[in-house]
N, CA, C and O atoms as a DFTB+ gen file, in Angstrom:
440 C
 N C O
     1  1     -28.974      -5.450       1.774
     2  2     -28.515      -4.720       2.931
     3  2     -28.413      -5.688       4.106
     4  3     -29.225      -6.606       4.226
     5  1     -27.433      -5.491       4.960
     6  2     -27.228      -6.369       6.103
     7  2     -28.386      -6.251       7.086
     8  3     -28.955      -5.175       7.272
     9  1     -28.719      -7.358       7.702
    10  2     -29.792      -7.355       8.680
    11  2     -29.437      -6.432       9.833
    12  3     -28.312      -6.464      10.334
    13  1     -30.383      -5.614      10.254
    14  2     -30.153      -4.687      11.356
    15  2     -29.507      -3.383      10.942
    16  3     -29.324      -2.494      11.773
    17  1     -29.153      -3.251       9.662
    18  2     -28.540      -2.019       9.173
    19  2     -29.577      -1.283       8.350
    20  3     -30.065      -1.794       7.342
    21  1     -29.907      -0.086       8.785
    22  2     -30.909       0.700       8.082
    23  2     -30.227       1.727       7.201
    24  3     -29.161       2.237       7.546
    25  1     -30.842       2.036       6.054
    26  2     -30.267       3.088       5.212
    27  2     -30.297       4.409       5.953
    28  3     -31.232       4.690       6.703
    29  1     -29.277       5.214       5.741
    30  2     -29.178       6.501       6.420
    31  2     -29.435       7.610       5.422
    32  3     -28.789       7.683       4.377
    33  1     -30.376       8.469       5.750
    34  2     -30.687       9.578       4.850
    35  2     -29.737      10.736       5.099
    36  3     -29.224      10.905       6.205
    37  1     -29.507      11.526       4.070
    38  2     -28.648      12.711       4.183
    39  2     -29.367      13.744       5.031
    40  3     -30.582      13.899       4.909
    41  1     -28.654      14.446       5.877
    42  2     -29.260      15.438       6.752
    43  2     -29.598      14.793       8.082
    44  3     -29.554      13.570       8.216
    45  1     -29.936      15.614       9.063
    46  2     -30.223      15.038      10.360
    47  2     -31.612      15.418      10.820
    48  3     -32.160      16.447      10.423
    49  1     -32.161      14.583      11.650
    50  2     -33.441      14.869      12.257
    51  2     -33.200      15.753      13.468
    52  3     -32.093      15.810      14.002
    53  1     -34.228      16.425      13.885
    54  2     -34.137      17.288      15.056
    55  2     -33.640      16.480      16.252
    56  3     -34.079      15.352      16.477
    57  1     -32.741      17.055      16.997
    58  2     -32.233      16.397      18.184
    59  2     -31.006      15.538      17.969
    60  3     -30.430      15.048      18.940
    61  1     -30.589      15.339      16.739
    62  2     -29.400      14.529      16.481
    63  2     -28.170      15.419      16.400
    64  3     -28.184      16.468      15.757
    65  1     -27.123      14.989      17.053
    66  2     -25.862      15.726      16.987
    67  2     -25.260      15.595      15.593
    68  3     -25.578      14.671      14.844
    69  1     -24.396      16.529      15.269
    70  2     -23.642      16.484      14.024
    71  2     -22.161      16.484      14.349
    72  3     -21.734      17.104      15.323
    73  1     -21.384      15.797      13.546
    74  2     -19.961      15.626      13.818
    75  2     -19.118      16.008      12.613
    76  3     -19.550      15.904      11.465
    77  1     -17.922      16.447      12.905
    78  2     -16.876      16.570      11.901
    79  2     -15.776      15.628      12.356
    80  3     -15.283      15.723      13.481
    81  1     -15.398      14.721      11.473
    82  2     -14.375      13.722      11.777
    83  2     -13.220      13.945      10.819
    84  3     -13.415      14.029       9.607
    85  1     -12.022      14.040      11.364
    86  2     -10.858      14.283      10.533
    87  2      -9.689      13.392      10.889
    88  3      -9.519      12.980      12.037
    89  1      -8.895      13.109       9.889
    90  2      -7.614      12.412      10.038
    91  2      -6.598      13.328       9.372
    92  3      -6.575      13.447       8.147
    93  1      -5.766      13.970      10.167
    94  2      -4.893      15.043       9.699
    95  2      -3.425      14.643       9.841
    96  3      -3.004      14.136      10.880
    97  1      -2.662      14.878       8.786
    98  2      -1.206      14.710       8.830
    99  2      -0.591      16.105       8.787
   100  3      -0.658      16.785       7.763
   101  1       0.003      16.524       9.889
   102  2       0.617      17.849       9.973
   103  2       1.934      17.826       9.207
   104  3       2.786      16.971       9.449
   105  1       2.097      18.775       8.274
   106  2       3.310      18.855       7.456
   107  2       4.184      20.047       7.827
   108  3       5.361      20.086       7.471
   109  1       3.616      21.022       8.540
   110  2       4.349      22.217       8.969
   111  2       3.867      22.557      10.374
   112  3       2.872      23.260      10.547
   113  1       4.585      22.049      11.375
   114  2       4.149      22.168      12.764
   115  2       4.047      23.615      13.234
   116  3       3.106      23.960      13.948
   117  1       4.989      24.464      12.851
   118  2       4.947      25.860      13.288
   119  2       3.685      26.562      12.796
   120  3       3.009      27.249      13.562
   121  1       3.373      26.386      11.521
   122  2       2.169      27.011      10.965
   123  2       0.917      26.371      11.546
   124  3      -0.045      27.071      11.862
   125  1       0.915      25.061      11.689
   126  2      -0.251      24.364      12.233
   127  2      -0.532      24.800      13.667
   128  3      -1.686      24.810      14.096
   129  1       0.507      25.160      14.408
   130  2       0.340      25.632      15.784
   131  2      -0.521      26.889      15.837
   132  3      -1.274      27.084      16.790
   133  1      -0.415      27.741      14.822
   134  2      -1.264      28.935      14.747
   135  2      -2.730      28.517      14.619
   136  3      -3.610      29.094      15.258
   137  1      -2.972      27.524      13.797
   138  2      -4.324      26.993      13.620
   139  2      -4.832      26.414      14.943
   140  3      -5.936      26.730      15.385
   141  1      -4.020      25.572      15.562
   142  2      -4.423      24.899      16.793
   143  2      -4.729      25.882      17.916
   144  3      -5.586      25.616      18.759
   145  1      -4.039      27.008      17.930
   146  2      -4.282      28.015      18.962
   147  2      -5.581      28.780      18.719
   148  3      -6.240      29.191      19.674
   149  1      -5.954      28.973      17.473
   150  2      -7.113      29.794      17.157
   151  2      -8.430      29.075      17.012
   152  3      -9.483      29.670      17.237
   153  1      -8.399      27.814      16.642
   154  2      -9.641      27.127      16.279
   155  2     -10.566      26.783      17.454
   156  3     -11.782      26.829      17.267
   157  1     -10.075      26.442      18.646
   158  2     -11.012      26.069      19.710
   159  2     -12.055      27.144      20.033
   160  3     -13.206      26.817      20.322
   161  1     -11.671      28.399      19.989
   162  2     -12.623      29.475      20.256
   163  2     -13.741      29.539      19.232
   164  3     -14.882      29.843      19.578
   165  1     -13.425      29.255      17.975
   166  2     -14.460      29.279      16.941
   167  2     -15.392      28.082      17.088
   168  3     -16.598      28.199      16.870
   169  1     -14.841      26.945      17.451
   170  2     -15.670      25.756      17.678
   171  2     -16.654      26.038      18.815
   172  3     -17.850      25.776      18.685
   173  1     -16.152      26.567      19.919
   174  2     -17.001      26.866      21.076
   175  2     -18.066      27.907      20.742
   176  3     -19.197      27.812      21.221
   177  1     -17.716      28.894      19.929
   178  2     -18.669      29.946      19.560
   179  2     -19.867      29.387      18.797
   180  3     -20.936      29.997      18.793
   181  1     -19.701      28.243      18.159
   182  2     -20.794      27.610      17.424
   183  2     -21.413      26.459      18.226
   184  3     -22.168      25.650      17.688
   185  1     -21.082      26.400      19.514
   186  2     -21.650      25.381      20.383
   187  2     -21.011      24.017      20.240
   188  3     -21.561      23.017      20.702
   189  1     -19.850      23.968      19.600
   190  2     -19.181      22.692      19.385
   191  2     -18.210      22.354      20.495
   192  3     -17.841      23.202      21.307
   193  1     -17.806      21.097      20.511
   194  2     -16.787      20.661      21.465
   195  2     -15.970      19.538      20.848
   196  3     -16.425      18.814      19.962
   197  1     -14.753      19.420      21.346
   198  2     -13.860      18.346      20.908
   199  2     -14.194      17.073      21.677
   200  3     -14.302      17.089      22.903
   201  1     -14.353      15.985      20.956
   202  2     -14.479      14.669      21.581
   203  2     -13.159      13.920      21.500
   204  3     -12.803      13.168      22.408
   205  1     -12.438      14.129      20.405
   206  2     -11.118      13.524      20.192
   207  2     -10.257      14.590      19.543
   208  3     -10.694      15.276      18.619
   209  1      -9.024      14.728      20.031
   210  2      -8.122      15.712      19.422
   211  2      -6.682      15.274      19.632
   212  3      -6.230      15.073      20.759
   213  1      -5.976      15.131      18.521
   214  2      -4.543      14.886      18.578
   215  2      -4.146      13.489      18.993
   216  3      -3.020      13.271      19.441
   217  1      -5.039      12.553      18.852
   218  2      -4.755      11.187      19.260
   219  2      -4.492      10.338      18.028
   220  3      -5.261      10.377      17.067
   221  1      -3.432       9.586      18.052
   222  2      -3.204       8.587      17.006
   223  2      -3.852       7.304      17.491
   224  3      -3.410       6.714      18.477
   225  1      -4.887       6.874      16.809
   226  2      -5.620       5.696      17.247
   227  2      -4.908       4.403      16.903
   228  3      -4.114       4.335      15.965
   229  1      -5.205       3.400      17.669
   230  2      -4.681       2.057      17.395
   231  2      -5.633       1.388      16.412
   232  3      -6.832       1.286      16.669
   233  1      -5.098       0.938      15.298
   234  2      -5.908       0.297      14.266
   235  2      -6.307      -1.096      14.742
   236  3      -5.459      -1.911      15.107
   237  1      -7.603      -1.348      14.732
   238  2      -8.115      -2.656      15.128
   239  2      -8.226      -3.597      13.943
   240  3      -8.000      -4.800      14.069
   241  1      -8.577      -3.039      12.787
   242  2      -8.725      -3.839      11.572
   243  2      -8.342      -2.992      10.373
   244  3      -8.466      -1.768      10.402
   245  1      -7.885      -3.636       9.337
   246  2      -7.606      -2.949       8.081
   247  2      -6.237      -2.295       8.034
   248  3      -5.413      -2.450       8.936
   249  1      -6.022      -1.558       6.948
   250  2      -4.724      -0.955       6.693
   251  2      -4.665       0.541       6.920
   252  3      -3.717       1.194       6.485
   253  1      -5.654       1.094       7.590
   254  2      -5.697       2.528       7.850
   255  2      -4.575       2.914       8.803
   256  3      -4.352       2.233       9.804
   257  1      -3.870       3.991       8.506
   258  2      -2.816       4.484       9.393
   259  2      -3.110       5.938       9.752
   260  3      -2.527       6.850       9.166
   261  1      -4.006       6.161      10.708
   262  2      -4.369       7.530      11.078
   263  2      -3.178       8.275      11.667
   264  3      -2.313       7.691      12.320
   265  1      -3.160       9.578      11.417
   266  2      -2.066      10.427      11.906
   267  2      -2.500      11.209      13.142
   268  3      -1.949      11.027      14.228
   269  1      -3.482      12.074      12.968
   270  2      -3.980      12.924      14.053
   271  2      -5.494      12.931      13.939
   272  3      -6.051      13.571      13.047
   273  1      -6.149      12.234      14.821
   274  2      -7.602      12.127      14.764
   275  2      -8.257      13.303      15.473
   276  3      -7.821      13.733      16.541
   277  1      -9.310      13.809      14.854
   278  2     -10.084      14.897      15.438
   279  2     -11.560      14.570      15.242
   280  3     -11.989      14.229      14.140
   281  1     -12.332      14.678      16.320
   282  2     -13.781      14.537      16.240
   283  2     -14.388      15.722      16.972
   284  3     -14.148      15.922      18.163
   285  1     -15.182      16.507      16.242
   286  2     -15.904      17.640      16.809
   287  2     -17.379      17.296      16.857
   288  3     -17.909      16.693      15.923
   289  1     -18.047      17.674      17.936
   290  2     -19.486      17.454      18.060
   291  2     -20.202      18.796      18.121
   292  3     -19.790      19.703      18.844
   293  1     -21.281      18.906      17.350
   294  2     -22.143      20.082      17.344
   295  2     -23.572      19.628      17.611
   296  3     -23.866      18.435      17.527
   297  1     -24.456      20.558      17.929
   298  2     -25.841      20.190      18.251
   299  2     -26.575      19.567      17.062
   300  3     -27.549      18.838      17.253
   301  1     -26.124      19.841      15.850
   302  2     -26.747      19.284      14.646
   303  2     -25.736      19.299      13.509
   304  3     -24.712      19.978      13.589
   305  1     -26.019      18.560      12.466
   306  2     -25.151      18.575      11.289
   307  2     -25.185      19.958      10.651
   308  3     -24.181      20.419      10.108
   309  1     -26.333      20.616      10.715
   310  2     -26.452      21.965      10.165
   311  2     -25.507      22.920      10.891
   312  3     -24.846      23.746      10.261
   313  1     -25.446      22.805      12.209
   314  2     -24.560      23.684      12.979
   315  2     -23.096      23.378      12.659
   316  3     -22.280      24.298      12.597
   317  1     -22.751      22.123      12.458
   318  2     -21.382      21.754      12.070
   319  2     -21.024      22.394      10.735
   320  3     -19.920      22.911      10.564
   321  1     -21.961      22.357       9.791
   322  2     -21.723      22.964       8.477
   323  2     -21.606      24.482       8.579
   324  3     -20.787      25.094       7.894
   325  1     -22.426      25.085       9.436
   326  2     -22.341      26.538       9.630
   327  2     -20.966      26.929      10.154
   328  3     -20.383      27.910       9.693
   329  1     -20.441      26.168      11.117
   330  2     -19.100      26.465      11.638
   331  2     -18.050      26.309      10.536
   332  3     -17.224      27.198      10.331
   333  1     -18.085      25.183       9.831
   334  2     -17.076      24.906       8.809
   335  2     -17.059      25.974       7.718
   336  3     -15.995      26.317       7.203
   337  1     -18.208      26.490       7.371
   338  2     -18.321      27.489       6.301
   339  2     -18.355      28.929       6.809
   340  3     -18.602      29.846       6.027
   341  1     -18.115      29.141       8.083
   342  2     -18.247      30.468       8.688
   343  2     -17.066      31.383       8.377
   344  3     -15.954      30.913       8.139
   345  1     -17.314      32.691       8.381
   346  2     -16.219      33.662       8.251
   347  2     -15.218      33.546       9.408
   348  3     -14.028      33.804       9.232
   349  1     -15.710      33.157      10.586
   350  2     -14.834      33.021      11.754
   351  2     -13.794      31.922      11.556
   352  3     -12.685      32.007      12.083
   353  1     -14.155      30.896      10.798
   354  2     -13.246      29.773      10.582
   355  2     -12.458      29.876       9.277
   356  3     -11.472      29.160       9.103
   357  1     -12.864      30.734       8.372
   358  2     -12.300      30.772       7.010
   359  2     -10.778      30.938       6.982
   360  3     -10.091      30.174       6.305
   361  1     -10.247      31.920       7.703
   362  2      -8.794      32.141       7.681
   363  2      -8.046      30.993       8.345
   364  3      -6.975      30.594       7.887
   365  1      -8.615      30.461       9.430
   366  2      -7.988      29.327      10.100
   367  2      -7.983      28.092       9.202
   368  3      -7.017      27.330       9.194
   369  1      -9.053      27.899       8.455
   370  2      -9.129      26.765       7.528
   371  2      -7.996      26.842       6.507
   372  3      -7.377      25.828       6.184
   373  1      -7.726      28.042       6.002
   374  2      -6.629      28.219       5.041
   375  2      -5.286      27.867       5.676
   376  3      -4.435      27.247       5.038
   377  1      -5.101      28.261       6.923
   378  2      -3.859      27.925       7.636
   379  2      -3.727      26.410       7.754
   380  3      -2.671      25.848       7.463
   381  1      -4.813      25.745       8.185
   382  2      -4.768      24.281       8.321
   383  2      -4.452      23.615       6.993
   384  3      -3.633      22.698       6.929
   385  1      -5.096      24.072       5.944
   386  2      -4.887      23.460       4.632
   387  2      -3.461      23.658       4.123
   388  3      -2.938      22.813       3.396
   389  1      -2.832      24.770       4.502
   390  2      -1.455      25.016       4.056
   391  2      -0.425      24.254       4.885
   392  3       0.715      24.083       4.454
   393  1      -0.823      23.797       6.068
   394  2       0.126      23.177       6.989
   395  2      -0.139      21.697       7.231
   396  3       0.491      21.083       8.092
   397  1      -1.074      21.121       6.470
   398  2      -1.412      19.718       6.705
   399  2      -2.068      19.097       5.477
   400  3      -2.508      19.786       4.557
   401  1      -2.115      17.783       5.500
   402  2      -2.889      16.995       4.537
   403  2      -3.883      16.194       5.359
   404  3      -3.593      15.812       6.492
   405  1      -5.025      15.945       4.805
   406  2      -5.959      15.150       5.589
   407  2      -7.278      14.912       4.909
   408  3      -7.510      15.307       3.766
   409  1      -8.127      14.257       5.649
   410  2      -9.478      13.940       5.216
   411  2     -10.440      14.385       6.305
   412  3     -10.207      14.148       7.490
   413  1     -11.530      15.036       5.891
   414  2     -12.575      15.475       6.815
   415  2     -13.920      15.038       6.270
   416  3     -14.140      15.033       5.059
   417  1     -14.820      14.670       7.172
   418  2     -16.186      14.360       6.768
   419  2     -17.170      14.973       7.761
   420  3     -16.837      15.199       8.924
   421  1     -18.383      15.239       7.286
   422  2     -19.513      15.528       8.157
   423  2     -20.172      14.187       8.446
   424  3     -20.261      13.336       7.562
   425  1     -20.635      13.993       9.678
   426  2     -21.331      12.756      10.021
   427  2     -22.511      13.078      10.923
   428  3     -22.389      13.843      11.880
   429  1     -23.655      12.483      10.604
   430  2     -24.846      12.629      11.438
   431  2     -24.746      11.716      12.644
   432  3     -24.212      10.610      12.563
   433  1     -25.271      12.200      13.775
   434  2     -25.369      11.352      14.952
   435  2     -26.452      10.305      14.770
   436  3     -27.337      10.450      13.926
   437  1     -26.378       9.266      15.556
   438  2     -27.360       8.172      15.459
   439  2     -28.646       8.541      16.156
   440  3     -29.586       7.747      16.178
C-alpha cells in the first residue's frame, strides 16, 4: 500500500458525510427533463444537497470523458442509501434510467 494511504472500510463512521457520485450521458432530453424537475425535492427531503450538477469536467489525467457530473452530499452514507432506495425516488429513478446511460457510486466522506 502507498505510504500515507490507509485502507478504507465499507460503511461510514458517525459524523462522516455520504456521497452519490454520477457520470450521466443523457440520451432523451425531454424525458430526462421530467427527472431533473422532480428529483431535487426528494434529495432535499432526505437532507441531501447538490455539490455538482450538470457540469462537464475538464479531464486532468487519463482517458475519462465525463458527460454530466453529479455529486450529491448527505449526512451519512446510510442516508444516501435510504434516499436512493426510497419510494419517493423509485419512479424518478426509472425515468432517469430510461433517458440516460451512466455510472453511479456511493462514496464515504473522509
